[in-house]
C-alpha positions in Angstrom: 61.5 82.5 57.1 63.6 81.1 60.1 67.2 82.5 59.9 68.8 79.0 60.2 67.0 78.0 57.3 69.0 78.3 53.8 68.1 81.3 51.8 66.1 80.4 48.4 66.8 82.1 45.4 63.9 83.6 43.4 63.8 84.8 39.8 61.0 87.5 39.1 59.9 88.3 35.5 57.7 91.4 35.8 57.4 94.6 33.3 55.7 97.3 35.5 58.5 99.1 37.8 56.6 100.2 40.6 55.2 96.4 41.1 58.5 95.2 40.6 59.9 97.3 43.4 57.2 96.4 45.8 57.6 92.6 44.8 61.3 92.7 45.2 61.1 94.4 48.6 58.6 92.2 50.3 60.6 88.9 48.9 64.0 90.5 50.2 62.3 91.2 53.7 61.2 87.7 53.8 64.8 86.6 53.4 64.8 85.2 49.7 67.2 86.3 47.2 65.8 87.7 44.3 67.1 88.2 40.8 64.9 90.4 38.4 64.0 90.3 34.7 62.0 92.4 32.4 58.9 90.7 30.7 59.9 90.4 26.9 58.5 92.9 24.6 57.2 90.4 22.4 56.0 87.9 25.1 57.1 84.9 23.2 59.9 83.5 25.6 58.8 84.8 29.3 60.3 81.7 30.9 63.9 81.0 31.4 65.5 77.8 29.7 65.5 74.6 31.8 69.0 74.8 32.7 68.8 78.4 34.0 65.4 78.2 35.7 66.5 75.2 37.7 69.2 77.3 39.3 66.2 79.0 41.2 64.1 77.5 43.9 60.9 79.7 42.6 60.0 81.8 39.4 57.6 84.1 39.6 56.0 85.3 36.3 53.9 88.5 36.1 51.8 88.4 32.8 51.0 91.7 31.9 47.3 92.4 30.8 48.4 94.2 27.8 51.0 91.5 26.3 48.1 89.2 24.9 45.2 87.0 25.6 45.2 84.2 28.3 45.5 81.6 25.8 49.0 82.6 24.9 49.9 82.7 28.7 48.8 78.9 28.9 50.6 78.0 25.7 53.8 79.4 27.1 53.5 77.5 30.3 52.9 74.2 28.5 55.8 74.8 26.1 58.1 75.5 29.4 56.6 72.7 31.3 57.7 70.3 28.4 61.4 71.2 28.9 61.2 71.7 32.9 58.7 70.0 34.7 60.4 70.5 38.0 61.0 74.2 38.7 58.0 75.6 41.0 56.1 78.7 39.2 53.7 81.1 40.4 51.9 83.0 37.8 50.4 86.7 38.6 48.1 87.9 35.9 44.7 90.4 35.9 41.2 89.6 35.5 41.4 85.7 35.2 38.3 83.8 35.5 38.0 80.1 37.3 38.5 78.4 33.8 41.8 80.6 33.3 43.1 79.8 36.5 42.3 76.2 36.1 44.0 76.0 32.5 47.1 78.2 33.9 47.5 75.4 36.9 46.7 72.4 34.4 49.3 74.2 32.0 52.4 74.0 34.7 51.7 76.6 37.3 52.1 75.6 40.9 49.9 78.6 42.1 48.1 81.3 40.4 47.0 84.8 41.9 44.8 87.4 40.5 45.4 91.1 41.0 44.7 92.9 42.9 46.5 90.9 45.7 47.9 91.5 49.1 51.7 91.4 49.0 51.9 89.6 52.4 49.4 87.0 50.8 51.8 86.8 47.7 54.7 86.2 49.8 53.0 83.7 52.0 52.3 81.5 49.0 55.6 81.8 47.8 56.6 80.1 51.2 54.1 77.7 50.7 55.1 76.5 47.1 58.7 76.4 48.4 57.5 74.0 51.0 55.7 71.9 48.9 58.7 71.7 46.8 61.0 70.9 49.3 63.3 73.6 48.6 63.3 75.3 52.0 62.6 73.9 55.3 62.2 70.3 55.5 58.6 68.9 55.6 57.2 67.3 58.4 57.6 63.5 57.7 60.0 63.8 54.9 62.9 61.5 54.7 65.9 63.3 55.9 68.4 64.7 53.1 65.7 64.0 50.3 64.5 67.6 50.0 67.8 68.9 48.7 68.8 66.1 46.8 69.4 66.5 43.1 69.2 62.5 42.7 66.3 60.3 44.3 66.3 56.5 44.4 63.6 54.2 45.6 64.2 50.6 44.3 64.7 50.5 40.7 63.4 54.0 40.1 65.8 57.0 39.6 64.9 60.3 39.5 67.2 63.3 38.4 65.8 66.5 39.4 68.2 68.6 37.4 68.0 66.7 34.6 64.3 66.2 34.4 64.9 62.5 33.9 63.5 59.3 35.3 65.0 55.6 34.6 63.8 52.3 35.8 66.4 49.7 36.1 68.7 52.0 33.9 66.2 52.3 31.2 65.1 55.6 30.4 61.3 56.5 31.0 59.2 59.3 29.3 57.0 61.1 32.0 54.8 64.1 31.2 55.6 67.1 33.6 52.6 66.2 36.0 53.4 62.5 35.9 57.1 63.7 36.9 56.1 65.8 39.8 53.6 63.1 41.2 56.6 60.5 40.9 58.8 63.3 42.7 56.3 63.5 45.6 56.3 59.9 46.1 59.8 59.5 46.0 60.1 62.2 48.7 57.9 60.1 51.1 59.0 56.6 50.3 56.7 54.1 52.2 54.6 56.8 53.7 50.6 56.8 52.7 49.6 60.0 51.0 46.0 61.0 50.7 44.5 62.3 47.4 44.2 65.6 49.3 47.6 65.8 50.2 48.9 64.8 46.6 46.6 67.4 44.9 48.0 70.1 47.5 51.7 69.1 46.6 51.5 68.5 42.8 48.2 70.2 41.4 48.3 73.2 44.0 45.9 74.7 46.5 43.7 76.2 43.7 43.2 73.3 41.5 39.5 73.3 40.6 39.0 69.3 39.4 38.4 66.6 41.6 40.4 63.6 43.1 39.8 61.4 40.2 42.8 62.8 38.4 44.9 61.6 41.3 43.8 58.0 40.5 44.6 58.7 36.8 47.9 59.8 37.1 48.7 57.0 39.4 47.4 54.5 36.8 49.5 56.1 34.3 52.7 56.0 36.7 51.9 52.2 37.2 51.6 51.3 33.8 55.2 53.1 32.8 57.1 52.1 36.1 55.5 49.1 37.8 55.7 45.6 37.0 53.8 45.0 33.8 50.7 43.0 34.5 49.3 41.1 37.8 49.3 43.1 41.1 51.4 46.5 41.5 54.3 46.2 43.3 55.6 49.8 43.8 52.6 52.1 43.6 50.2 50.3 46.4 46.6 51.6 46.9 45.9 52.1 50.6 42.2 51.8 51.1 40.5 54.7 52.7 43.4 56.6 52.1 45.2 57.3 49.0 48.6 55.8 48.0 51.9 54.5 48.8 55.2 54.0 47.0 56.7 50.6 48.5 60.3 50.2 48.5 61.2 46.9 47.5 61.8 44.7 50.2 65.0 42.2 50.0 
């Protein structure tokens, strides 16, 4: 990480002492600030509350093999994402097949790594998540200042990243965690055509196992909730042969 970039703060939730020490050392050497927390003995609430989590640029959750079945990890992520659709999350665990990894990604993880893995790769994936989330260096083509802004506004739509709240013309709009993050991605790049591949990379993560139709479905849901009811879409525009664009209204 370049010295001129702001230091990102990471919350590390891990049980095994040796693994904790290795991860902390690698993250610190990469210029990240790290706060450690042990995995809870009962495994019920391994992730912090939304207000606490949003103080961090990234949460890393190491799910112990002995904690419980993978279904419990998916359920824990889904519960957490209902209250916090914003904070990036990297999940590390053992012996997860493709179906489990896909379930964790769909449940709210930004990336999933299966042990054993290299520490260099783990840190590199952390950097990639931070770039996608706009929590570190500003991505190419992104509107200046938007990456660190707590509130994004495009036309009648207002997205508050800290409160996990979206309004249109001052009226609250209820979004799922995935819809929230897709909208955030569009609002970080207003007026720019984004391909389905870019949206999958930014919102679903690099290990997403599905196809691009998920993007089309989620854009349709955003149109129904945020665009003009009926008629031709005014905000979420289809760019033929590319993907979609969020168009700021023209005066």
